[in-house]
VOTIBA-15636 format. One record per atom (N, C-alpha, C): residue in one letter; x, y, z. Coordinates in steps of 0.02 Angstrom, whole numbers, plus 32768, in hexadecimal, padded with zeros to 4 digits. Layout:
N
aXYZ
...
***
This chain:
335
xF0D858416777
xF088586D6774
xF05958346760
xF02E580E679B
xEFF957E6677D
xEFD257FE673A
xEFC257D26718
xEFA857EE66CC
xEF5B57CE66DC
xEF3557F466D4
xEEE757D666E1
xEEC257DE66A0
xEEA257B56679
xEE7957C46661
xEE4057CB666F
xEE2B57A866A5
xEDF057CD66B0
xEDC657F766C0
xEDF8582F66D2
xEDF0587E66E7
xEDE6589B6698
xEE1558936660
xEE0A58A7662C
xEDBA588C65F5
xEDBE584D660F
xED7C583B65E1
xED52585765F0
xED4058776647
xED05588A6664
xED0558CD6647
xED3C58EC6642
xED3559356629
xED28594165F0
xED46590B65BD
xED285903656F
xECE359036579
xECC558DA658E
xEC7F58AA659B
xEC5358FA65A8
xEC6C591665CE
xEC5E594C65F3
xEC32598665C6
xEC8C59A2659E
xEC8159BE6574
xEC4A59BE6530
xEC4F597A6510
xEC32595E64E9
xEBE0597564EE
xEBCE59686525
xEB6F596D6543
xEB6259926552
xEBA259D16575
xEB715A076581
xEB665A436549
xEB485A7C6552
xEB295AA56524
xEB655ADD6521
xEB705AF864E6
xEBB35B2964EF
xEB8A5B7364CB
xEBB15BA264C2
xEBA45BD3648E
xEBE05BC26473
xEBCA5BF96443
xEBF55BF1640A
xEC415BFB6412
xEC4A5C336435
xEC825C486449
xECAE5C24648E
xEC915BFA649E
xECAF5BCA64DB
xECE65B8364B7
xED255B8964D0
xED4A5B4A64CC
xED255B1364B2
xED2B5AED647B
xED095A99647C
xED455A6C648E
xED805A7F64A8
xEDA15A4464A9
xEDB05A4A6501
xED8C5A676524
xED9C5A586576
xEDBA5A1D658C
xEDFC5A2265AB
xEE1C59DC65B2
xEE3959E665F8
xEE3D59A4662D
xEE5E59B56663
xEEA459926664
xEEC059DD6651
xEF0759CA664C
xEF2959BA667C
xEF1859B466CF
xEF3559A26700
xEF56595F66F1
xEF32593966CB
xEF3758FD66C7
xEF5F58DC6676
xEF9C58D2667F
xEFB258C06649
xEF9B588E6608
xEF86588365CB
xEF87583C65B5
xEFB3581165A8
xEFAC57CB6594
xEFCB579F65B9
xF016579E656B
xEFFC57C2654E
xF02E57CE650B
xF06557F76519
xF06C582F6552
xF094585E6578
xF0C3582965AD
xF104582C658E
xF142580765B5
xF158582165F4
xF17357FE6621
xF1A7582A665F
xF1C658576640
xF1E6584A6606
xF20F587965F9
xF1FF58AB65D4
xF1CE58B965BB
xF19F58FE65AB
xF198591665EE
xF17559066620
xF16359226660
xF1965945666F
xF1DD59296682
xF21C5930668A
xF240596D665D
xF225597A6625
xF23D59A465FB
xF22559F36613
xF1DB59ED6604
xF1A65A1F6632
xF1C55A326674
xF1E35A0F6696
xF1F05A2F66DB
xF23B5A4366DA
xF2635A1866B5
xF29D5A50669D
xF2AD5A8B6691
xF2735A94664A
xF26C5ACA6627
xF2595B0F6665
xF2235AF96686
xF20B5B1C66B2
xF2395B3B66EF
xF2625B0F66F4
xF2945B18671D
xF2BB5B466713
xF2EE5B4566D5
xF3175B6866B3
xF2F65BBA66B9
xF2BD5BB1669E
xF2AB5BEC6694
xF2A05C1E66CA
xF2865BF46700
xF2805C1B673B
xF2B45C276777
xF2F45C0B6759
xF32E5C25677F
xF35D5C586752
xF3535C5066FE
xF37A5C7666E8
xF34A5CCE66D4
xF30B5CCE66D3
xF3015D0666CA
xF30F5D3B6707
xF2F35D1D673F
xF2FB5D50678C
xF3525D4A679F
xF3755D296772
xF3B15D166797
xF3D35D5F67AE
xF3E25D986783
xF4085DDE67AE
xF3D95DD967EE
xF3985DEE67F4
xF3905DE96839
xF3965DB86877
xF3B55D80685D
xF3D05D3D6894
xF4145D4F688D
xF4325D706879
xF4775D8A6874
xF4705DC768C1
xF4485DF368A7
xF4445E3268EB
xF41E5E096920
xF40A5DDB692A
xF4015DB1695D
xF41E5D9C6984
xF4575D7F6957
xF48F5D566979
xF4B85D91699A
xF4B55DC66983
xF4F25DF26990
xF4D45E0669C2
xF49A5E1D69D1
xF4605E436A0F
xF4795E186A47
xF46F5DDD6A46
xF4625DBE6A79
xF4B45DAF6AA0
xF4E25DC16A7D
xF51E5DCE6A9B
xF5385DE36AD7
xF53F5DC76B18
xF5325DE46B53
xF56F5E1A6B5F
xF5AF5E116B30
xF5E25E546B4C
xF5F45E6C6AFC
xF5CD5E846AE8
xF5D05E9A6A9D
xF60A5EB56A7B
xF6235ED56A63
xF6605EF76A57
xF6475F386A48
xF6505F7E6A5E
xF6455FB76A52
xF61E5FC76A09
xF63D5FBA69E2
xF6385FB969A3
xF5F45FA06998
xF5F35F6969AF
xF5A75F2D699F
xF5725F3069CD
xF56F5F7B69F5
xF5275F7B6A13
xF4F75F9C69FB
xF4B85F8569ED
xF47C5FA169BA
xF4455FAB69F7
xF41D5FD069E4
xF3EC5FE46A04
xF39B5FC769EE
xF3A45FB96997
xF3715FA46960
xF39B5F7F6935
xF3625F426926
xF37E5F1968E7
xF38F5F4468B0
xF35F5F7E6898
xF36B5FA1685B
xF3B25FC86866
xF3C45FE36894
xF3FC5FFB68B3
xF42C5FC8689E
xF4285F9868CB
xF45F5F6868B8
xF46C5F506876
xF4325F456847
xF4495F3A680E
xF4675F6D67D9
xF4545FA667E0
xF4745FDF67D1
xF4C35FF367CC
xF4D45FE46828
xF5165FF36838
xF54A5FBC6808
xF51E5F72681D
xF5355F3D67F6
xF5535F5467B7
xF52D5F526797
xF5265F63673E
xF55B5F9D6729
xF54E5FD06756
xF58760106752
xF5BB600C6769
xF5CA5FDB678E
xF60D5FDE67B2
xF6395FA667A4
xF6145F63679B
xF6395F176798
xF6265EF8674B
xF5FB5F296725
xF5F35F1166D0
xF59B5EDF66D1
xF5955EFC668A
xF5475EDE6686
xF53C5E936687
xF5895E64668B
xF5705E1C6698
xF5725E0266CD
xF5995E3866FD
xF5945E196742
xF5645E106768
xF51F5E136758
xF4ED5DF2677E
xF4D25DC66763
xF4FF5DAD6728
xF4E75D77672C
xF5115D3E672E
xF5495D3C674C
xF57A5D116758
xF56A5CDA678C
xF5745CA86767
xF5595C62678A
xF52F5C436767
xF5065C61673D
xF4D05C476725
xF4C85C086704
xF5085C1066D1
xF51C5BCB66B1
xF5185B8866D2
xF5285B8D6710
xF5255B5C6738
xF4F05B4E6765
xF4B05B766776
xF4715B68677D
xF4425B5A673B
xF4545B796712
xF4295B4366E0
xF43B5AFD66D9
xF4835AED66E4
xF4945A9B66DB
xF46F5A82671C
xF4775A98674D
xF4555A81678C
xF4025A7A6781
xF3F65AAF6767
xF3975AB56770
xF36E5A8B674F
xF3865A7B6703
xF37A5A4D66E0
xF3675A1E66ED
xF39359F56716
xF38759986724
xF36159AA6761
xF37659E56791
xF34C59DA67D9
xF30259F567C0
xF2F25A2267A5
xF2B05A1E6794
xF29259F1676E
xF2B059E56756
xF28A59966730
xF2835963675F
xF2AC5946677B
xF29B591967CE
xF25F594767F2
xF26359826802
xF22F599E6817
xF1EE599D6817
xF1E159B967D0
xF18759AE67CA
xF181596167AA
xF1A0593567A7
xF18B59016781
xF17D58E067DD
xF1A558E167FA
xF19858C0683D
xF15758E6687B
xF1635929686C
xF1295946687D
xF0EF59216873
xF0D35930682B
xF09A591F67FA
xF08358BD6812
xF0B758AF681A
xF0B8584F6826
xF09A58516868
xF0CF587A6898
xF0AB586768F1
xF063588768F0
xF05758CB68CD
xF01A58F468CC
xEFDB58C668DD
xEFE858A86894
xEF9A58826889
xEF96583B68C1
xEFE5581868C8
xEFD957D268DD
xEFCC57DD6933
xEFD858136947
xEFCE5835698E
xEF8658426996
xEF78587E6965
xEF2D5889695C
xEF035846695F
xEF1958136942
xEEDA57C26934
xEECC57B9697C
xEF1957B2699E
xEF0D579869E0
xEEF657C569FD
xEEF257FE6A01
xEEE758326A47
xEE8E583C6A3B
xEE78586069E9
xEE3C586D69EB
xEE24585D69A5
xEE2B580A6994
xEE1D57E86955
xEE1E5803692A
xEE505830690A
xEE66585468DC
xEE3C58A668D5
xEE3558B6690C
xEE2458FF6918
xEE5E5918690D
xEE62595C690C
xEEB1598A6928
xEEA0597D696D
xEED35984698A
xEEEF597B69D0
xEF2959A569DF
xEF2959DC69FF
xEF6759FD6A11
xEF8B59F46A34
xEF6A59AA6A62
xEFAD59906A7C
xEFCD595C6A4C
xEFC8594A6A2A
xEFCE593169E2
xF007595D69C6
xEFE8598A69BC
xF02659BC698E
xF05E59D369C1
xF05559E969FE
xF08459E66A2E
xF0C459B76A2B
xF09459786A21
xF0DF593B6A3A
xF0FC592469F2
xF0D3594469B7
xF0E259346980
xF1185964696F
xF110599D6976
xF13B59C9696D
xF18759BD6998
xF18159A769DC
xF1BB59A26A02
xF1DC596369EC
xF1D5593C69CD
xF1EA58FC69B4
xF21159066971
xF1F059306938
xF213594D690B
xF23E597C690F
xF22E59A06957
xF27D59CD695F
xF2B359A86983
xF2AF597169A1
xF2EE595969B3
xF31E592C6959
xF2FF59146929
xF310590E68EC
xF32E594D68CA
xF2F7598568D4
xF32959C668B4
xF35859D768C9
xF36559DF6904
xF39E59F36933
xF3D759CB6923
xF3DE5980691D
xF3F6595E692D
xF426596A68D7
xF41C597E68B0
xF424599A686F
xF45059E9685C
xF4185A086876
xF42B5A5A6881
xF45E5A7C68B5
xF4635A3C68E9
xF4875A58691B
xF4D75A7B68FD
xF4F85A4F68DF
xF54D5A6368D0
xF53A5AB468A0
xF5075AA16876
xF4F15AE26853
xF4ED5B13687B
xF4CC5B2168BA
xF4C25B5368C6
xF50E5B6568FD
xF5245B446915
xF56D5B4B6938
xF58C5B7868FE
xF5A65B5368CC
xF5CF5B7D68A2
xF59F5BC36887
xF56B5BC4687F
xF53D5C016864
xF5465C2D689E
xF5395C3168E3
xF5495C6168F5
xF57F5C6D690C
xF5BF5C566907
xF5FB5C52690F
xF6075C9968CC
xF6015C87689C
xF5FD5CBB6860
xF5D85CEF686B
xF5AA5CEF688C
xF57C5D33687E
xF5965D6068BF
xF5BB5D3D68F6
xF5CB5D7A6921
xF5FA5DB66902
xF5FF5DEE692E
xF62E5E246922
xF6705E00691E
xF69C5E0E68F3
xF6EA5E1A68E2
xF6F15DC568F1
xF6C45DA568C9
xF6D55D6868D1
xF71F5D4C68A3
xF73E5D1E68D1
xF7885D1C68B8
xF77E5CE4687C
xF7415CC06874
xF7585C946828
xF7445CBC67F0
xF77B5C8A67C7
xF7805CB1677A
xF71D5C836761
xF7275C626760
xF6EB5C3E6751
xF6C45BFE675C
xF6935BEB6757
xF6785BB56774
xF6A65B7C6782
xF6CD5B64674D
xF6FA5B2A6753
xF72F5B33678C
xF7465B7D6778
xF77C5B7F67A2
xF7605B7D67F7
xF7225B836804
xF6F95B966842
xF6F35B446850
xF6DD5B266826
xF6CA5ADB684A
xF7155AC5684F
xF7545ACC6822
xF7955A9A6831
xF7B55AB26879
xF7AC5B016879
xF7BF5B2668D3
xF7A95AFF68FA
xF7525B0268F9
xF73E5ADF6934
xF74D5AAC693A
xF7495A81690A
xF7665A386920
xF79E5A22692D
xF7DD5A456916
xF81A5A45691D
xF8285A526979
xF8015A8D6992
xF8075ABB69C1
xF7D95A9E6A10
xF7AB5A9369F8
xF7655A6C6A30
xF7575A356A1B
xF7675A1969E2
xF75C59D669D5
xF71A59C869B1
xF6EE598869A0
xF6AF5980698F
xF67D599669A4
xF67B597569E0
xF66659916A2C
xF63659E66A24
xF65D5A066A1B
xF6585A4C6A09
xF6125A5769E1
xF6025A3569AB
xF5CC5A2D6972
xF58D5A1A6994
xF59159FA69C8
xF54A59F069FC
xF55759F96A3A
xF5865A2E6A56
xF57C5A3F6A8A
xF52F5A536AAF
xF51B5A7C6A72
xF4E65AB56A8C
xF4AE5A7B6A6F
xF4B65A486A6A
xF46D5A1B6A53
xF44E5A0C6A8F
xF44B59F36ABA
xF41E5A026AE4
xF4005A356B0B
xF4125A776B05
xF4095AAC6B08
xF3EA5AA56ADC
xF3FC5AA06AA3
xF3B55AB36A60
xF3795A956A63
xF3875A4C6A82
xF33D5A3E6A89
xF3195A4E6AC4
xF32E5A576AFF
xF31B5A876B2A
xF3065ACB6B1E
xF3035ADF6ADD
xF2F55B1B6ACD
xF2BC5B186A9C
xF2C25AF96A6C
xF2A75AD86A3E
xF2695AA56A3A
xF26D5A6D6A67
xF22D5A5C6A77
xF1FF5A796A82
xF1FE5AA06AC2
xF1C45AD86AC9
xF1C95AF46AA0
xF1F25B236A88
xF1DF5B436A44
xF1B75B366A00
xF1C55AF169EA
xF19E5AD569C8
xF1535ABF69CE
xF1505AA16A0A
xF10D5A926A36
xF0EE5ADE6A3C
xF1025B076A41
xF0C65B4C6A48
xF0CE5B4369FD
xF0F55B4569D4
xF0EE5B6D698C
xF0C35B366972
xF0CD5AF66968
xF0935ACA6948
xF04A5AD1696F
xF0365ACF69AE
xF0035ADE69D7
xEFE35B2469AF
xF0045B4E69C3
xEFEA5B8A69A7
xEFD85B9A696F
xEFF55B806937
xEFEE5B6768F2
xEFAE5B4F68DD
xEFA75B1E68F8
xEF6E5AE568F6
xEF2A5B05690E
xEF3F5B256948
xEEEF5B506964
xEEE75B7B693D
xEF195BAF692F
xEF025BEB68F4
xEEED5BCC68BD
xEF095B976898
xEEE85B736870
xEE8E5B62686B
xEE845B4E68A0
xEE495B3868B9
xEE1B5B6B68BB
xEE405BA768D9
xEDFF5BEA68DC
xEDF45BFF6893
xEE395C0E686B
xEE305C316823
xEE1D5C0567F9
xEE3A5BC067F8
xEE295B9C67B5
xEE0C5B5367CD
xEDD55B5067F2
xEDBA5B1D6811
xEDC15AE967CF
xEDAC5AF3679B
xEDA65AAE6771
xEDE35AA56751
xEE1A5AC66762
xEE5D5AB2674F
xEE705AB66707
xEE405AF866D2
xEE5F5AF566A9
xEEAD5B1D668A
xEEA25B17665F
xEEF35B3E663B
xEED85B8B6637
xEEE45BB56682
xEEDD5C006682
xEF1E5C1B6692
xEF405C2B666B
xEF975C3F6675
xEF8F5C7466A5
xEF555CA866C5
xEF505CCB66DC
xEF4B5CBE6732
xEF305C866713
xEF295C6F677B
xEF635C486787
xEF7D5C226757
xEFC75C146774
xF0065C466779
xEFF55C7D6756
xF01F5CB0676E
xF02A5CCB67A6
xEFE15CCF67B4
xEFC95CF967F9
xEFD55CC66840
xEFC25C796822
xEFCB5C54685B
xF01A5C556862
xF0445C366835
xF0865C256835
xF0A25C7D685A
xF0A15CB6684F
xF0B25CE86885
xF0A85CDF68C0
xF0705CD968D6
xF0455CDB6920
xF0725C9B6938
xF0675C75690E
xF0A45C366955
xF0D55C48695E
xF1065C52691A
xF1495C726919
xF15C5C9B696A
xF1285CDF6963
xF1245D066991
xF11B5CE869CD
xF0F45CCE69DF
xF0E05CAB6A29
xF1145C806A37
xF1395C4A69FF
xF1645C306A16
xF1A65C626A2C
xF1BC5C726A00
xF1F75C9F6A0E
xF1F35CC66A4E
xF1CC5CE06A61
xF1C25D236AA5
xF1CF5CE86AC8
xF1B55CA96ADF
xF19B5C806B15
xF1FD5C606B0E
xF2115C686AEF
xF24B5C306AF7
xF2915C596AE9
xF28B5C916AED
xF2D35CCB6AD6
xF30E5CAF6B11
xF2ED5CC36B53
xF3175CA06B8B
xF3525C5D6B7C
xF33B5C416B5A
xF3585BFB6B3E
xF3805C036B13
xF3665C366AED
xF3965C2B6AB1
xF3D15C6F6AB3
xF3CA5C986AF4
xF4055CBD6AF6
xF43A5C8B6B2A
xF42C5C496B36
xF4555C1D6B40
xF4665BEE6B29
xF44C5BF46AE4
xF4615BB86AB4
xF4A55BE56A98
xF4855C286A73
xF4B65C4D6A55
xF4FB5C5F6A80
xF4F55C506AB5
xF5435C636AE7
xF55D5C126ADB
xF54C5BD96ADF
xF55E5BA46ADA
xF5705B936A8D
xF54C5BA76A6A
xF5685BAD6A19
xF5A95BD86A11
xF5AF5C076A31
xF5E25C416A2C
xF6185C286A44
xF6105C1D6A84
xF6335C246AC4
xF6615C606ACA
xF6485C836ACC
xF64B5CCD6ACA
xF68E5CE76AFD
xF6CF5CF06AE0
xF7075CF56B0D
xF6FD5D256B44
xF6EA5D5A6B35
xF6F35D9E6B5E
xF6B45D856B88
xF6745D786B8C
xF64A5D766BB4
xF6555D276BD8
xF66D5CFE6BC3
xF6945CC56BF3
xF6BC5CD86C1F
xF6EC5D006C0A
xF7315D1F6C3A
xF71F5D406C6C
xF6D65D6A6C79
xF6C35D916C88
xF6A65D666CC5
xF6875D426CC1
xF6685D0C6CE2
xF6915CCC6CF9
xF6D65CE46CEB
xF70E5CAF6D0C
xF7025C726CF2
xF6F35C6B6CC0
xF6DF5C0B6CB4
xF71F5BFF6C84
xF7315BC56CA6
xF7705BC06C7E
xF75C5B7A6C4A
xF7845B7E6C26
xF76E5B4E6BD3
xF7345B5F6BB5
xF7185B2F6BAF
xF6C95B2A6B8E
xF6935B2C6BC3
xF6625B4A6BA2
xF6345B566BBE
xF5FA5B176BAB
xF5CE5AF96BD2
xF5A55AC56BBF
xF5635AAC6BDF
xF53B5A9D6BC6
xF4FF5A936BFA
xF4D55AE06C12
xF48C5AA96BFD
xF4545AE56C0E
xF4645B0A6C47
xF46F5AEF6C8B
xF4705B046CB2
xF4AB5B326CBC
xF4E55B236CAC
xF52A5B4C6CAA
xF5085BA46C8D
xF4F55B826C49
xF4D95BC76C2D
xF4B15BF66C40
xF4605BE76C5D
xF4455BF96C95
xF4795C276CB5
xF4905C0F6CF2
xF4BB5C2A6D1F
xF4EB5C5B6CF0
xF5155C556CC6
xF5505C846CB1
xF5155CC26C8B
xF4D85CB16C71
xF4BB5CD56C5E
xF4A75D156CA2
xF4825CF86CD9
xF47E5D2F6D00
xF4AA5D526D33
xF4E95D296D20
xF5085D446D46
xF5385D896D13
xF5345D7C6CD7
xF5375DA96CA5
xF5125DEB6C9E
xF4D05DDC6CBB
xF4B65E216CAA
xF4675E1A6CBA
xF46C5DF36CE5
xF4215DDF6D12
xF3E25DC96CEF
xF3AD5DE96D0B
xF3725DBF6CEE
xF3755DCC6C9A
xF3775E146C8A
xF36F5E326C58
xF3AE5E086C15
xF3C85DEE6C2D
xF4065DCF6BF8
xF3E55D9E6BE1
xF3A95D7B6BF0
xF3755D486BD5
xF35C5D636BA5
xF3535DAC6B91
xF32D5DBA6B61
xF3465DED6B3C
xF38B5DDE6B32
xF3B25DEE6B0B
xF3A55DF46AB4
xF3895E1F6A8D
xF3805E146A39
xF33F5DE66A36
xF3175DFD6A6A
xF2D95DE86A72
xF29C5DFF6A33
xF2C45E356A22
xF2995E6E69E9
xF2A65E4369B5
xF2E25E4869A4
xF30B5E28695C
xF2EC5DE0696A
xF2E85DA86991
xF2D95D6A6987
xF2895D6B6982
xF2575D9B698D
xF21A5D9F697E
xF20D5DB9692E
xF2315DE56921
xF22E5DF568DB
xF24D5DCC68B0
xF27A5D9C68BF
xF2955D716887
xF2695D226886
xF2535D2868D5
xF2255CDA68CE
xF1D95CE368AA
xF1B95D2D68A3
xF1765D2368A6
xF1715D27683E
xF1A35D486820
xF1955D4567E4
xF1BD5CF667C7
xF1F55CD467F8
xF2035CA167DE
xF1E15C6267E4
xF1B75C6A6828
xF1855C466832
xF13F5C3767E4
xF1405C8567E9
xF0FF5C7E67AB
xF1155C70676D
xF1535C726759
xF16B5C526719
xF1635C1C6715
xF18F5C026748
xF18F5BA0675B
xF1585B8C674F
xF1275BAB677E
xF0D75B7C6758
xF0BE5B836728
xF0B65BD06711
xF09D5BCD66DE
xF0B45BA96694
xF1055BAF6697
xF11C5B7D6671
xF10B5B386669
xF10D5B0D66A2
xF1095AE466A5
xF0B35ACA668F
xF0805AF566BB
xF03C5ADE6698
xF02D5AE26657
xF0525B136634
xF0485B2265E7
xF06A5AD565B9
xF0A25ACA65DD
xF0B45A7B65BB
xF0875A5965D4
xF05F5A3C6611
xF0345A136618
xEFFC5A1565E6
xEFE15A6665E4
xEFB15A7065BF
xEFC35A4E6571
xEFE75A6A6544
xF0145A4E6514
xF0175A0D650F
xF03B59F7651A
xF03D59A26518
xEFFF59826530
xEFDA599A654D
xEF9A59756549
xEF7559966506
xEF8459BE64FC
xEF5759D164BC
xEF62599E647B
xEF9959AC6484
xEFD5598E643D
xEFCB5947643A
xEFB959186476
xEFC958DE6457
xEF8E58CB6453
xEF4B58F16478
xEF0258E4646D
xEEED58F36416
xEF04592D6408
xEEFA593B63C5
xEF3158F963A3
xEF6858F263B8
xEF8558B46382
xEF6C5863637B
xEF37586063BC
xEF1C581B63BB
xEECF583763A8
xEEBE586A6385
xEE705870637C
xEE43586D63AA
xEE4E588263E0
xEE23588E6420
xEE325845644B
xEE575808642A
xEE5157D56462
xEE8057D46478
xEE7357A964BA
xEEA757B064EC
xEECA577564F4
xEEC7573964BC
xEEE7571164C9
xEF27570064AF
***
């Protein structure tokens, strides 16, 4: 993230010179620009915490989404709604079953989101300087989000492969490490990145829409860009819903590539392993027609709305807290 003292200085000077009521906060700070005393490591820590919470709080719904996207589900794993799915999974498979694979997700989400948020902030400011001389630019936000996604998915893709295989009904793996060893032995290391290009094909438009929508909503709800938790929650939830609804067909294809669902591939007369976005698109259409591209859409939106709300509210809180802490520590000085 580009660290700007001029924005913070201007905010402090305006705060000192303007008249305030007794109940108006005195320490108005433009927390969008962190002080120079905050290191890149601190920025990445904020992103890592936000990412871990985003994935873990809504993980049971993500497990349901994975199963609902199955093209040829077992008759005992056919669900009409997210609530029914969770209730039946807990009742028939145990209370911990919806959390299966969460540990590998945490291991991947921490470093992936650390890179993700740090890259996004840095590129957003850099590109905004070029495009709009420092003003907010939706083009810059979309490009920055896309670039951050390339780094994020490079770290997260192997964890996604293991996670989705652990979430499927009747998963043959005893645990995460058994899954990793088995996939490596039977399909090779390339299996962990078989869906990487598909993941990028899905996540680049997803994240571009996500960041553009979030920044647009912030312009409407929080134009002064102060720390207002309710605006970050609302903006994050709407951004997640818009991006999830628009990219569900790509997510269905990604799930098929990650799981290599045997029954579905056999029905489509696919020999060996399915690879590539074009092949996945053809296979999904062959097996279920247009409606198959939207399998699990409800679960995906229900998962994404609170997930992105959590991620943004936690991340924005860290930015606010760290800025305030460093300004107090330096006695209001930015040097």
